[in-house]
mmCIF file of the N, C-alpha and C atoms, coordinates in Angstrom:
data_MODEL
# 
_entry.id   MODEL 
# 
loop_
_atom_site.group_PDB 
_atom_site.id 
_atom_site.type_symbol 
_atom_site.label_atom_id 
_atom_site.label_alt_id 
_atom_site.label_comp_id 
_atom_site.label_asym_id 
_atom_site.label_entity_id 
_atom_site.label_seq_id 
_atom_site.pdbx_PDB_ins_code 
_atom_site.Cartn_x 
_atom_site.Cartn_y 
_atom_site.Cartn_z 
_atom_site.occupancy 
_atom_site.B_iso_or_equiv 
_atom_site.pdbx_formal_charge 
_atom_site.auth_seq_id 
_atom_site.auth_comp_id 
_atom_site.auth_asym_id 
_atom_site.auth_atom_id 
_atom_site.pdbx_PDB_model_num 
ATOM 1   N N  . MET A 1 1  ? 0.935  -1.144  -0.021  1.00 0.00 ? 1  MET A N  1 
ATOM 2   C CA . MET A 1 1  ? -0.037 -0.037  0.141   1.00 0.00 ? 1  MET A CA 1 
ATOM 3   C C  . MET A 1 1  ? 0.934  1.284   -0.078  1.00 0.00 ? 1  MET A C  1 
ATOM 4   N N  . SER A 1 2  ? 1.931  1.330   0.835   1.00 0.00 ? 2  SER A N  1 
ATOM 5   C CA . SER A 1 2  ? 2.735  2.518   0.862   1.00 0.00 ? 2  SER A CA 1 
ATOM 6   C C  . SER A 1 2  ? 3.487  2.762   -0.465  1.00 0.00 ? 2  SER A C  1 
ATOM 7   N N  . PHE A 1 3  ? 3.971  1.675   -1.108  1.00 0.00 ? 3  PHE A N  1 
ATOM 8   C CA . PHE A 1 3  ? 4.548  1.747   -2.450  1.00 0.00 ? 3  PHE A CA 1 
ATOM 9   C C  . PHE A 1 3  ? 3.506  2.402   -3.369  1.00 0.00 ? 3  PHE A C  1 
ATOM 10  N N  . ALA A 1 4  ? 2.243  1.971   -3.333  1.00 0.00 ? 4  ALA A N  1 
ATOM 11  C CA . ALA A 1 4  ? 1.400  2.528   -4.393  1.00 0.00 ? 4  ALA A CA 1 
ATOM 12  C C  . ALA A 1 4  ? 1.078  3.982   -4.111  1.00 0.00 ? 4  ALA A C  1 
ATOM 13  N N  . LEU A 1 5  ? 1.107  4.492   -2.837  1.00 0.00 ? 5  LEU A N  1 
ATOM 14  C CA . LEU A 1 5  ? 1.139  5.894   -2.396  1.00 0.00 ? 5  LEU A CA 1 
ATOM 15  C C  . LEU A 1 5  ? 2.158  6.763   -3.037  1.00 0.00 ? 5  LEU A C  1 
ATOM 16  N N  . TYR A 1 6  ? 3.530  6.042   -2.901  1.00 0.00 ? 6  TYR A N  1 
ATOM 17  C CA . TYR A 1 6  ? 4.653  6.844   -3.367  1.00 0.00 ? 6  TYR A CA 1 
ATOM 18  C C  . TYR A 1 6  ? 4.624  6.783   -4.988  1.00 0.00 ? 6  TYR A C  1 
ATOM 19  N N  . ALA A 1 7  ? 4.100  5.737   -5.576  1.00 0.00 ? 7  ALA A N  1 
ATOM 20  C CA . ALA A 1 7  ? 4.010  5.660   -7.055  1.00 0.00 ? 7  ALA A CA 1 
ATOM 21  C C  . ALA A 1 7  ? 2.939  6.876   -7.537  1.00 0.00 ? 7  ALA A C  1 
ATOM 22  N N  . VAL A 1 8  ? 1.775  6.902   -6.969  1.00 0.00 ? 8  VAL A N  1 
ATOM 23  C CA . VAL A 1 8  ? 0.771  7.805   -7.331  1.00 0.00 ? 8  VAL A CA 1 
ATOM 24  C C  . VAL A 1 8  ? 1.369  9.114   -7.033  1.00 0.00 ? 8  VAL A C  1 
ATOM 25  N N  . GLY A 1 9  ? 1.971  9.496   -6.039  1.00 0.00 ? 9  GLY A N  1 
ATOM 26  C CA . GLY A 1 9  ? 2.633  10.830  -5.657  1.00 0.00 ? 9  GLY A CA 1 
ATOM 27  C C  . GLY A 1 9  ? 3.596  11.155  -6.781  1.00 0.00 ? 9  GLY A C  1 
ATOM 28  N N  . THR A 1 10 ? 4.490  10.216  -6.970  1.00 0.00 ? 10 THR A N  1 
ATOM 29  C CA . THR A 1 10 ? 5.459  10.598  -8.018  1.00 0.00 ? 10 THR A CA 1 
ATOM 30  C C  . THR A 1 10 ? 4.874  10.821  -9.344  1.00 0.00 ? 10 THR A C  1 
ATOM 31  N N  . LEU A 1 11 ? 3.784  10.054  -9.856  1.00 0.00 ? 11 LEU A N  1 
ATOM 32  C CA . LEU A 1 11 ? 3.257  10.261  -11.086 1.00 0.00 ? 11 LEU A CA 1 
ATOM 33  C C  . LEU A 1 11 ? 2.503  11.599  -11.139 1.00 0.00 ? 11 LEU A C  1 
ATOM 34  N N  . ILE A 1 12 ? 1.786  12.078  -10.025 1.00 0.00 ? 12 ILE A N  1 
ATOM 35  C CA . ILE A 1 12 ? 1.194  13.465  -9.910  1.00 0.00 ? 12 ILE A CA 1 
ATOM 36  C C  . ILE A 1 12 ? 2.363  14.486  -10.002 1.00 0.00 ? 12 ILE A C  1 
ATOM 37  N N  . LEU A 1 13 ? 3.467  14.274  -9.355  1.00 0.00 ? 13 LEU A N  1 
ATOM 38  C CA . LEU A 1 13 ? 4.616  15.236  -9.588  1.00 0.00 ? 13 LEU A CA 1 
ATOM 39  C C  . LEU A 1 13 ? 5.214  15.335  -10.859 1.00 0.00 ? 13 LEU A C  1 
ATOM 40  N N  . ILE A 1 14 ? 5.237  14.247  -11.577 1.00 0.00 ? 14 ILE A N  1 
ATOM 41  C CA . ILE A 1 14 ? 5.734  14.150  -12.835 1.00 0.00 ? 14 ILE A CA 1 
ATOM 42  C C  . ILE A 1 14 ? 4.815  14.889  -13.861 1.00 0.00 ? 14 ILE A C  1 
ATOM 43  N N  . ILE A 1 15 ? 3.529  14.683  -13.681 1.00 0.00 ? 15 ILE A N  1 
ATOM 44  C CA . ILE A 1 15 ? 2.608  15.368  -14.481 1.00 0.00 ? 15 ILE A CA 1 
ATOM 45  C C  . ILE A 1 15 ? 2.640  16.871  -14.436 1.00 0.00 ? 15 ILE A C  1 
ATOM 46  N N  . GLY A 1 16 ? 2.570  17.211  -13.210 1.00 0.00 ? 16 GLY A N  1 
ATOM 47  C CA . GLY A 1 16 ? 2.647  18.651  -12.890 1.00 0.00 ? 16 GLY A CA 1 
ATOM 48  C C  . GLY A 1 16 ? 3.908  19.335  -13.432 1.00 0.00 ? 16 GLY A C  1 
ATOM 49  N N  . VAL A 1 17 ? 5.109  18.646  -13.344 1.00 0.00 ? 17 VAL A N  1 
ATOM 50  C CA . VAL A 1 17 ? 6.315  19.260  -13.850 1.00 0.00 ? 17 VAL A CA 1 
ATOM 51  C C  . VAL A 1 17 ? 6.225  19.309  -15.231 1.00 0.00 ? 17 VAL A C  1 
ATOM 52  N N  . LEU A 1 18 ? 5.827  18.124  -16.012 1.00 0.00 ? 18 LEU A N  1 
ATOM 53  C CA . LEU A 1 18 ? 5.688  18.293  -17.280 1.00 0.00 ? 18 LEU A CA 1 
ATOM 54  C C  . LEU A 1 18 ? 4.650  19.349  -17.839 1.00 0.00 ? 18 LEU A C  1 
ATOM 55  N N  . TYR A 1 19 ? 3.674  19.603  -17.166 1.00 0.00 ? 19 TYR A N  1 
ATOM 56  C CA . TYR A 1 19 ? 2.655  20.678  -17.463 1.00 0.00 ? 19 TYR A CA 1 
ATOM 57  C C  . TYR A 1 19 ? 3.380  22.047  -17.441 1.00 0.00 ? 19 TYR A C  1 
ATOM 58  N N  . ILE A 1 20 ? 4.265  22.301  -16.480 1.00 0.00 ? 20 ILE A N  1 
ATOM 59  C CA . ILE A 1 20 ? 4.903  23.462  -16.263 1.00 0.00 ? 20 ILE A CA 1 
ATOM 60  C C  . ILE A 1 20 ? 5.964  23.689  -17.322 1.00 0.00 ? 20 ILE A C  1 
ATOM 61  N N  . CYS A 1 21 ? 6.678  22.477  -17.748 1.00 0.00 ? 21 CYS A N  1 
ATOM 62  C CA . CYS A 1 21 ? 7.480  22.517  -18.834 1.00 0.00 ? 21 CYS A CA 1 
ATOM 63  C C  . CYS A 1 21 ? 6.948  22.921  -20.117 1.00 0.00 ? 21 CYS A C  1 
ATOM 64  N N  . HIS A 1 22 ? 5.725  22.356  -20.291 1.00 0.00 ? 22 HIS A N  1 
ATOM 65  C CA . HIS A 1 22 ? 4.991  22.691  -21.508 1.00 0.00 ? 22 HIS A CA 1 
ATOM 66  C C  . HIS A 1 22 ? 4.570  24.247  -21.604 1.00 0.00 ? 22 HIS A C  1 
ATOM 67  N N  . LEU A 1 23 ? 4.253  24.793  -20.416 1.00 0.00 ? 23 LEU A N  1 
ATOM 68  C CA . LEU A 1 23 ? 3.682  26.140  -20.307 1.00 0.00 ? 23 LEU A CA 1 
ATOM 69  C C  . LEU A 1 23 ? 4.963  27.040  -20.590 1.00 0.00 ? 23 LEU A C  1 
ATOM 70  N N  . VAL A 1 24 ? 6.170  26.733  -20.287 1.00 0.00 ? 24 VAL A N  1 
ATOM 71  C CA . VAL A 1 24 ? 7.235  27.652  -20.423 1.00 0.00 ? 24 VAL A CA 1 
ATOM 72  C C  . VAL A 1 24 ? 7.918  27.355  -21.677 1.00 0.00 ? 24 VAL A C  1 
ATOM 73  N N  . HIS A 1 25 ? 7.388  26.486  -22.545 1.00 0.00 ? 25 HIS A N  1 
ATOM 74  C CA . HIS A 1 25 ? 8.012  26.196  -23.858 1.00 0.00 ? 25 HIS A CA 1 
ATOM 75  C C  . HIS A 1 25 ? 9.369  25.526  -23.736 1.00 0.00 ? 25 HIS A C  1 
ATOM 76  N N  . LEU A 1 26 ? 9.565  24.739  -22.880 1.00 0.00 ? 26 LEU A N  1 
ATOM 77  C CA . LEU A 1 26 ? 11.010 24.006  -22.635 1.00 0.00 ? 26 LEU A CA 1 
ATOM 78  C C  . LEU A 1 26 ? 11.049 22.914  -23.663 1.00 0.00 ? 26 LEU A C  1 
ATOM 79  N N  . PRO A 1 27 ? 12.227 22.824  -24.518 1.00 0.00 ? 27 PRO A N  1 
ATOM 80  C CA . PRO A 1 27 ? 12.320 21.848  -25.458 1.00 0.00 ? 27 PRO A CA 1 
ATOM 81  C C  . PRO A 1 27 ? 11.967 20.373  -25.046 1.00 0.00 ? 27 PRO A C  1 
ATOM 82  N N  . GLN A 1 28 ? 11.347 19.612  -25.999 1.00 0.00 ? 28 GLN A N  1 
ATOM 83  C CA . GLN A 1 28 ? 10.817 18.380  -25.649 1.00 0.00 ? 28 GLN A CA 1 
ATOM 84  C C  . GLN A 1 28 ? 11.826 17.454  -25.052 1.00 0.00 ? 28 GLN A C  1 
ATOM 85  N N  . HIS A 1 29 ? 13.165 17.520  -25.669 1.00 0.00 ? 29 HIS A N  1 
ATOM 86  C CA . HIS A 1 29 ? 14.139 16.484  -25.128 1.00 0.00 ? 29 HIS A CA 1 
ATOM 87  C C  . HIS A 1 29 ? 14.535 16.897  -23.705 1.00 0.00 ? 29 HIS A C  1 
ATOM 88  N N  . TRP A 1 30 ? 14.418 17.969  -23.381 1.00 0.00 ? 30 TRP A N  1 
ATOM 89  C CA . TRP A 1 30 ? 14.682 18.505  -21.874 1.00 0.00 ? 30 TRP A CA 1 
ATOM 90  C C  . TRP A 1 30 ? 13.450 17.881  -21.032 1.00 0.00 ? 30 TRP A C  1 
ATOM 91  N N  . THR A 1 31 ? 12.336 18.100  -21.564 1.00 0.00 ? 31 THR A N  1 
ATOM 92  C CA . THR A 1 31 ? 11.148 17.607  -20.874 1.00 0.00 ? 31 THR A CA 1 
ATOM 93  C C  . THR A 1 31 ? 11.204 16.149  -20.613 1.00 0.00 ? 31 THR A C  1 
ATOM 94  N N  . ILE A 1 32 ? 11.506 15.299  -21.628 1.00 0.00 ? 32 ILE A N  1 
ATOM 95  C CA . ILE A 1 32 ? 11.534 13.828  -21.392 1.00 0.00 ? 32 ILE A CA 1 
ATOM 96  C C  . ILE A 1 32 ? 12.597 13.466  -20.448 1.00 0.00 ? 32 ILE A C  1 
ATOM 97  N N  . ALA A 1 33 ? 13.754 14.265  -20.553 1.00 0.00 ? 33 ALA A N  1 
ATOM 98  C CA . ALA A 1 33 ? 14.956 13.834  -19.781 1.00 0.00 ? 33 ALA A CA 1 
ATOM 99  C C  . ALA A 1 33 ? 14.437 14.101  -18.154 1.00 0.00 ? 33 ALA A C  1 
ATOM 100 N N  . LEU A 1 34 ? 13.935 15.232  -18.011 1.00 0.00 ? 34 LEU A N  1 
ATOM 101 C CA . LEU A 1 34 ? 13.493 15.556  -16.624 1.00 0.00 ? 34 LEU A CA 1 
ATOM 102 C C  . LEU A 1 34 ? 12.483 14.501  -16.099 1.00 0.00 ? 34 LEU A C  1 
ATOM 103 N N  . ALA A 1 35 ? 11.612 14.083  -17.009 1.00 0.00 ? 35 ALA A N  1 
ATOM 104 C CA . ALA A 1 35 ? 10.491 13.089  -16.615 1.00 0.00 ? 35 ALA A CA 1 
ATOM 105 C C  . ALA A 1 35 ? 11.196 11.718  -16.299 1.00 0.00 ? 35 ALA A C  1 
ATOM 106 N N  . ILE A 1 36 ? 12.174 11.370  -16.951 1.00 0.00 ? 36 ILE A N  1 
ATOM 107 C CA . ILE A 1 36 ? 13.044 10.077  -16.574 1.00 0.00 ? 36 ILE A CA 1 
ATOM 108 C C  . ILE A 1 36 ? 13.568 10.263  -15.286 1.00 0.00 ? 36 ILE A C  1 
ATOM 109 N N  . LEU A 1 37 ? 14.303 11.400  -15.020 1.00 0.00 ? 37 LEU A N  1 
ATOM 110 C CA . LEU A 1 37 ? 14.968 11.563  -13.884 1.00 0.00 ? 37 LEU A CA 1 
ATOM 111 C C  . LEU A 1 37 ? 13.951 11.494  -12.597 1.00 0.00 ? 37 LEU A C  1 
ATOM 112 N N  . LEU A 1 38 ? 12.943 12.405  -12.844 1.00 0.00 ? 38 LEU A N  1 
ATOM 113 C CA . LEU A 1 38 ? 11.887 12.172  -11.693 1.00 0.00 ? 38 LEU A CA 1 
ATOM 114 C C  . LEU A 1 38 ? 11.165 10.856  -11.464 1.00 0.00 ? 38 LEU A C  1 
ATOM 115 N N  . PHE A 1 39 ? 11.132 10.225  -12.488 1.00 0.00 ? 39 PHE A N  1 
ATOM 116 C CA . PHE A 1 39 ? 10.520 8.746   -12.340 1.00 0.00 ? 39 PHE A CA 1 
ATOM 117 C C  . PHE A 1 39 ? 11.509 7.928   -11.561 1.00 0.00 ? 39 PHE A C  1 
ATOM 118 N N  . GLY A 1 40 ? 12.860 7.846   -11.912 1.00 0.00 ? 40 GLY A N  1 
ATOM 119 C CA . GLY A 1 40 ? 13.871 7.199   -11.409 1.00 0.00 ? 40 GLY A CA 1 
ATOM 120 C C  . GLY A 1 40 ? 14.021 7.582   -9.801  1.00 0.00 ? 40 GLY A C  1 
ATOM 121 N N  . GLY A 1 41 ? 14.047 8.849   -9.687  1.00 0.00 ? 41 GLY A N  1 
ATOM 122 C CA . GLY A 1 41 ? 14.143 9.283   -8.197  1.00 0.00 ? 41 GLY A CA 1 
ATOM 123 C C  . GLY A 1 41 ? 12.965 8.835   -7.376  1.00 0.00 ? 41 GLY A C  1 
ATOM 124 N N  . GLY A 1 42 ? 11.841 8.963   -7.828  1.00 0.00 ? 42 GLY A N  1 
ATOM 125 C CA . GLY A 1 42 ? 10.558 8.460   -7.224  1.00 0.00 ? 42 GLY A CA 1 
ATOM 126 C C  . GLY A 1 42 ? 10.515 7.033   -6.930  1.00 0.00 ? 42 GLY A C  1 
ATOM 127 N N  . LEU A 1 43 ? 11.033 6.253   -8.078  1.00 0.00 ? 43 LEU A N  1 
ATOM 128 C CA . LEU A 1 43 ? 11.160 4.873   -7.776  1.00 0.00 ? 43 LEU A CA 1 
ATOM 129 C C  . LEU A 1 43 ? 12.094 4.486   -6.662  1.00 0.00 ? 43 LEU A C  1 
ATOM 130 N N  . MET A 1 44 ? 13.353 5.036   -6.784  1.00 0.00 ? 44 MET A N  1 
ATOM 131 C CA . MET A 1 44 ? 14.368 4.856   -5.739  1.00 0.00 ? 44 MET A CA 1 
ATOM 132 C C  . MET A 1 44 ? 13.818 5.160   -4.223  1.00 0.00 ? 44 MET A C  1 
ATOM 133 N N  . GLY A 1 45 ? 13.097 6.385   -4.147  1.00 0.00 ? 45 GLY A N  1 
ATOM 134 C CA . GLY A 1 45 ? 12.553 6.739   -2.941  1.00 0.00 ? 45 GLY A CA 1 
ATOM 135 C C  . GLY A 1 45 ? 11.586 5.763   -2.392  1.00 0.00 ? 45 GLY A C  1 
ATOM 136 N N  . ALA A 1 46 ? 10.653 5.364   -3.336  1.00 0.00 ? 46 ALA A N  1 
ATOM 137 C CA . ALA A 1 46 ? 9.628  4.372   -2.970  1.00 0.00 ? 46 ALA A CA 1 
ATOM 138 C C  . ALA A 1 46 ? 10.159 3.103   -2.515  1.00 0.00 ? 46 ALA A C  1 
ATOM 139 N N  . VAL A 1 47 ? 11.065 2.692   -3.161  1.00 0.00 ? 47 VAL A N  1 
ATOM 140 C CA . VAL A 1 47 ? 11.536 1.239   -2.842  1.00 0.00 ? 47 VAL A CA 1 
ATOM 141 C C  . VAL A 1 47 ? 12.456 1.403   -1.572  1.00 0.00 ? 47 VAL A C  1 
ATOM 142 N N  . SER A 1 48 ? 13.278 2.461   -1.265  1.00 0.00 ? 48 SER A N  1 
ATOM 143 C CA . SER A 1 48 ? 13.931 2.591   -0.069  1.00 0.00 ? 48 SER A CA 1 
ATOM 144 C C  . SER A 1 48 ? 13.045 2.817   1.214   1.00 0.00 ? 48 SER A C  1 
ATOM 145 N N  . SER A 1 49 ? 11.968 3.385   0.981   1.00 0.00 ? 49 SER A N  1 
ATOM 146 C CA . SER A 1 49 ? 11.112 3.722   2.215   1.00 0.00 ? 49 SER A CA 1 
ATOM 147 C C  . SER A 1 49 ? 10.098 2.683   2.384   1.00 0.00 ? 49 SER A C  1 
ATOM 148 N N  . THR A 1 50 ? 9.855  1.639   1.407   1.00 0.00 ? 50 THR A N  1 
ATOM 149 C CA . THR A 1 50 ? 8.827  0.654   1.776   1.00 0.00 ? 50 THR A CA 1 
ATOM 150 C C  . THR A 1 50 ? 9.491  -0.769  1.852   1.00 0.00 ? 50 THR A C  1 
ATOM 151 N N  . ARG A 1 51 ? 10.639 -1.001  1.561   1.00 0.00 ? 51 ARG A N  1 
ATOM 152 C CA . ARG A 1 51 ? 11.237 -2.288  1.642   1.00 0.00 ? 51 ARG A CA 1 
ATOM 153 C C  . ARG A 1 51 ? 11.366 -2.731  2.993   1.00 0.00 ? 51 ARG A C  1 
ATOM 154 N N  . GLN A 1 52 ? 11.019 -4.164  3.193   1.00 0.00 ? 52 GLN A N  1 
ATOM 155 C CA . GLN A 1 52 ? 11.283 -4.654  4.547   1.00 0.00 ? 52 GLN A CA 1 
ATOM 156 C C  . GLN A 1 52 ? 12.719 -5.055  4.929   1.00 0.00 ? 52 GLN A C  1 
ATOM 157 N N  . ARG A 1 53 ? 12.920 -4.568  6.101   1.00 0.00 ? 53 ARG A N  1 
ATOM 158 C CA . ARG A 1 53 ? 14.455 -4.857  6.659   1.00 0.00 ? 53 ARG A CA 1 
ATOM 159 C C  . ARG A 1 53 ? 14.751 -6.315  6.884   1.00 0.00 ? 53 ARG A C  1 
ATOM 160 N N  . ASP A 1 54 ? 15.895 -6.658  6.777   1.00 0.00 ? 54 ASP A N  1 
ATOM 161 C CA . ASP A 1 54 ? 16.282 -8.046  7.080   1.00 0.00 ? 54 ASP A CA 1 
ATOM 162 C C  . ASP A 1 54 ? 16.455 -8.299  8.525   1.00 0.00 ? 54 ASP A C  1 
ATOM 163 N N  . LYS A 1 55 ? 15.606 -9.254  8.946   1.00 0.00 ? 55 LYS A N  1 
ATOM 164 C CA . LYS A 1 55 ? 15.586 -9.448  10.434  1.00 0.00 ? 55 LYS A CA 1 
ATOM 165 C C  . LYS A 1 55 ? 16.826 -10.013 11.025  1.00 0.00 ? 55 LYS A C  1 
ATOM 166 N N  . SER A 1 56 ? 17.673 -10.614 10.216  1.00 0.00 ? 56 SER A N  1 
ATOM 167 C CA . SER A 1 56 ? 18.881 -11.272 10.734  1.00 0.00 ? 56 SER A CA 1 
ATOM 168 C C  . SER A 1 56 ? 19.852 -10.208 10.966  1.00 0.00 ? 56 SER A C  1 
ATOM 169 N N  . GLU A 1 57 ? 19.706 -8.897  10.711  1.00 0.00 ? 57 GLU A N  1 
ATOM 170 C CA . GLU A 1 57 ? 20.818 -7.891  11.017  1.00 0.00 ? 57 GLU A CA 1 
ATOM 171 C C  . GLU A 1 57 ? 20.405 -7.199  12.199  1.00 0.00 ? 57 GLU A C  1 
# 
């Protein structure tokens, strides 16, 4: 459930940033690169925050 919330939040963030990029007429290749970076960062944040800790440690 927590991973899904992170994923939805990241998706909303990416959509908002892409809309702003469109409004300021940022070139498409920069917009795509920014979306890829935001997706990767959101995925890493979601995985690190929701993963189960190893009980043997």
